[in-house]
N, C-alpha and C positions, 0 to 999 in steps of 0.2 A: 439136537441143537447144533447149529453151525454159525460161526461168526461171519461166514461169507455173506450172510444176509445184510450185514452192516454195509459191506462194500457196494451193494446194489443201490443204496440211497446216497452215496457220496457223489458230489458234483465233479464233473470232469472238466478241466480247463480246455479252452480252444487250442488246437494244435498250432504250433508256430515253428517255422523252419529255423533250425539252429545253425549258427555260423561258427560256433566253437564247440568244445566238448560239453559246455553247459547247456542244458535243455530246460524248457519250461517257459513261463510267462511272467511278466510284470505289468501291473496296471499303470496308467498314466501317472506320472509323478514319482514313480519308483524305479525308473530305469537305472539309476545309479547303484541300486542294490545289486544288480547283476555284476557290476565291477567289483564290489566288495566281496561278493561270493566267490568269483573267479580267483581273486587274490588269496582268500582264505583257503581255497582248495589247493592252490599251488603250494602254499606254505605247509599244508598238511601232509604232502607227499605226492608220489607219482600217481597220476589218475588211473593207470592200469592196475594198480595194486590196492586201491581203496576207492570208496565213493562217499558222497555226502548229499544232503538236501537241506534246503532252507524254505520255510513257509511263513507268511505273515497274513493274519486275518484281521481286518479292521471293519468294525460295524457289521460283522457277519460276512463280509466279502473277502474272498481270497485275493489279496492284492499282490502277493509275491508267492511264486510256486516254482522253485528252481531245483535242479538236481544235476549231478554229474558223476562220471566214473563207473566203477564196477562194484556190484553188490556182493558178488562171490568170486574172488580171484581163482578159486579152485575150478569152478565150472565155467567161468567167463561170463556169468549172467550179468547183464548191465543193470545199473541202478535205474529205477523209474520213479515216477511220482507216487506209486503205491508201495514202494519198498519199505518194509518194516525193519526196525532194529530193536534189540533188547536195550532198554534204558539203564540196566544194571543199577548201580546205586542212585541213579537219577530217577528211579521209580518212586521215590519217597513222596513227592507232592501229589502224584497220581493216587497213591495209596491213601494219603490224607484226605483227598477229595471224597473218596468213598465213605470214610468215617464221618466227614462233615455232612454228607447227605443223610446218613442215618441219624445224626444229631438234629438235622433240620426236620426229619420225620418224627422226632420225639422218641425215637427208639433207644437212645442213649444220651449221656451228657459227658462232656470232656472232663469235668471236674469230679466225676464219680470214680471210685476205685474200680480197677479192672475186675477185682474179685466179686463185685456186685453182679457182674454178668457171667463170670467164670469162677465159681466158688473155689475150685481146686487150686487156683492161682495164689490164694492167700497164704499158703504154708511158707515156712522159713522166712518170715519177716516181710513178705511182700504185700500184706493186706492193705497198706495205705497207698500203694502205687496207683496213680490215676491214669486214665487214658491220655490226658494232657502230658503227663510225665513221659509216657511212651512215645508220643508223636513228636515231642521236642527233645528227645534223647537225654532226658534228665532223670530217668528212672533208676539209674545205677545198675542197669542190666545190659551193658553194651556188647557183651560177647558171651559165648557158651563155655562153661567149665568142663563139661564132658567132651572128650575127644570125638569129633565127627568128621565125616569125609564127604566127598563131592556127591555121592549117591544119597547119603542121608538127607542132605538139604532139599532134596526133591520130594520129601514126604512131610508136608506141613503139620499134619496131625501128630506124627511122631515127635517133631520138634516142639510142638506145644506141650506134649506130655513130658518131655525132658525139662522144659522151662518151668513146669509146675514144681519141680524138685530143686530148682536153683535158688540160691540165696543172693541177696544184694551184694555187689562187689565191695570188698574192704579197701581196695586200693584207693587212696584219696583222689587220684586223677579221674576216677570213673565217672563222677558227676559232671565233668567238663568235656567228656568225649562227645562232641556234637556231630559226629559222623559215625554211623554204625551200619555195617552191610547186611546183617541177618536178623537180629532178634526182634526189633520193633515190628517187622513185617509178620513174623510168626505170631506174635501176641495179637496184633490187630486182626489178622485173618481168623484167629480162633474166636475173638470177640464178635466179629461179623457173623460167623457161623452160629454162635450161641444166641445172638440177639435176633438175627433175621431168619435163620434156618437154611439159607443158601450159602454155598461156598463163595469165596471172594470173587472168583472168575465169573460165576453165573450172576451174582448180584451186580457186578460192574457192567456186565453185558446188558442185562435186562433193565437196569435203572439209569445207566449213564450212556454207555457207548451206543446201544441200539436206538433209544429214543432220539439221541442227538446226531446219529449218523457219523460216529467217530471211529476212525481206524486206530483204536487204542484197546489193548487187550491184556489180560493177565493169563499167560499161557496161550498156546496156539493150537489150531486144529490142522489136520493134514493138508487141506487145500491151501493153507497159508504158507507152508514151508517154502515153495518155490519163490515166494515174494519176500523172503527174509534174508537180510544181509549177514554175511559171515564176519564176525569180530576178529580183529587182529590188533597187535600192539606195536606202537612205535618203539624204537630202540631204547629210549630212556623212560618209558611209561612205568614199568614195574618198580623202578628204583625209588619211587615215592613211598613204597611200602617196605620198610627196612627189615622186618623180621622174615626169616626163611619160610618157605611153604610149610604148612602144618597140617593138622587134622588128627586122626587117631594115633599118629606116631609121635605126638608130643607138642603139637602146635599151640596147645593151651597152657603152656608153662608159665607165661606172664601175661599182663594185661594186653599188651600189643598182640601177642599170639592169640589170645582168646578172642580179640575183636577182629583182627584182620587176617589171621592165618589158621582159623579153625572152622572150616578150611578157608583158603584164600578165595575171595570173589574173583580174582584175576589169576587163575592157575597158570603155571608155566606154559602149559598147552592150551592156548586160547581156543582150540578146536572143541573143548568141552562145551562151550556155549553154542556150538553149531550142531551138536548131536540131536537127533530127533527126540530122544527121551528127554533131554534137558529143555527143549523148546515146548514140549507138551506139558511139562511140570508146572505146578503153581508154586512159585518162589516169590512170596509177596513183596519183599523189599528190593529185589533185583530183577524180577521177571515180568515187568510190564514191557510190552512191545508196542511200538507206535510208528506210524509214518509221520513225516514232518507235517503234512497237512492235518492229520488227525490231532496231533499234539498242539499245533497252533490253534486249531478250532476250539479245543478244550480250553486253552488259555484265553481265547477271545470271549468265550461264553462266561468264564469266571470274571474277566475284566469288565464286561458289560453288567453282570449281576452285581458287582461291587459298587457300582455308582447308580444303581436304580433308586428311584424315590422309595422311601420306606413304605411298605405295603404293596408296592407294584409287583405284579406276578413275575417271578424270575424264570429264566430258562433252566436253571439247575439249582442254585443255592440262594436262599433269601439274603437280603441285605443285612439282616440281624446276624445271621450265622457267619457271613463273610467278615463283617465288622469285628466280631469276636475273634475269628480265626486269624485275622491280620493284626490284631492288637499285640504289641511287643510283649514277649515273654522272657526270652533269654538271648544273650549274646556272649561270645567268648572265643578264645584262641584254643583250638583243639590241641590237647597235650601230646597226642600221638602223631598226627599228620601235619600240624601247623595250620595256618589259615583261620581267619575269623569268620564265624557264621552267626547269623541271627535268625530266630524263629518267632513267628507269632504264636498265639495260644493254640491254634489248630494245626501246628506242624508245618505251615507253609513257610518257606525260606523267604525272609524279607531282604530286599535288594536296595542298594543305595540309588540315589537319583542320577549319578553320573553327570555327564555333560549336558543332559537334556531333561531337566526337571519338569518342563511343561508336559513331557510325554511320560517320564518314568516316576513321577512322584507317586508314592504308595505302591511301587512295583513289588511283585512277589513271583515265585516260581521255584525253580531248582537248577542247580549247577551239577551235572552228573560227571562221571569219570571221563577223562580223556578228551574233554572239550564239548561233550553233549550239553546243551543248555536250552531251557524253555522258560519264557517269562510272560506274565500278564501285566499290562500297563493300563490300569483303570482310567486314568485321566484321558487317554486317547482311545479307550474302548478297543484295545488292540491286543492280540496274542501273537507271539513269535516263537519259532522253534528251529533249532539248528542241530542236526543229527549227522553222525558219520560212522563209518565202519571201522576205521583205524583209530585206536585210542592213543593219544599223545600226552606228554606231560604239560604242554602249554594250555592256557585257559581258552575256553570256547566262547566266553561271554563277550570278547572284544568285537566279534562280528555283530552281535546284537546291539552293542553300543552304536555302531555305525548305522545299523538298521533304524535305531531310534532316531538318529539324526534325519534320516529320510522321512520317517513318519512326522517329525517335527516340521520339516519343510512342507510336506503335503498339507498339514493342518494350517499352516500359515497361508499357503496359497489358496486353500479352500475357503 
């Protein structure tokens, strides 16, 4: 098996001479997006030390396809339209999409206990925890009690076995931790394996990425490594996570340590995420890799499916499943990181309308770490993705707000 087969069916944009460090194309009506992208890249840092990409798909057409900078400052490899980045905690909505497809197939139901599919999970008071609880971070299992390290997290079956022996958190804040870097993914991946028989990476490739021609993957194969960006941190990025680095040396001493430092998803040495071993590993909640094109196409498919007539054949998910997945389930201020998050029943992050409700009404997607963001806008049948290699403390969704304005103007003009 090789995911390089997916690349062979991806459309290539027409080449266009670049007059700045920004490369790529914009369709008529979207020229202003290049200006927004250039400004966002300048604000993110020196182009020689980082790179970024922006893609927008409307009605199945790639209307914005831009990139700039360096994918790997160590080797000097330039960013291209094919460059992949690890989405890290931004992997969650991609993970949720896999579960929703299994629900659409009738293989599982979100309101059923995890233990119905994975009987060993029921011990120590976890018998009533549902898949919906896991996908919406309300299962009271936001972190690991056992001390683990950066190598342990690369073994999803071992992590699943450890979670079987975990109890629900006693800390009263645990039910409101609406961001969690590790545990939801290991639970979901084990359920996928138990229900379908395939591991998460193969299921996603054969049922979603391959049929739709998406450059989105859980874990990589060797021929993809030269196309993968090296992650780095802005000076203030890690300050958002107040507990010291942890792991087997005591990072699980309190709730914050168990969630964010057992081990840290953003270790002091960012090079961990560029090791070949890490890139090959299946790390469900943090290890989705995508190009901006692939991620925008996935969101465009979901946006189109969300507004299909009931009973109309979907590209990926039925209208019934998406209606349920986007139905409001939980909203709150995360007690560890701050920031308000809202999730639908299927674990998709619900987004506000912002300044462009004609485009963003009913929007969903995910805001990842350091500015990575991807969104589906059903009213405009549009998907958008903004990815970059250097993670900063500033939000990344602002650029997509401006992109929504360009989509709004294009809709009015059309």
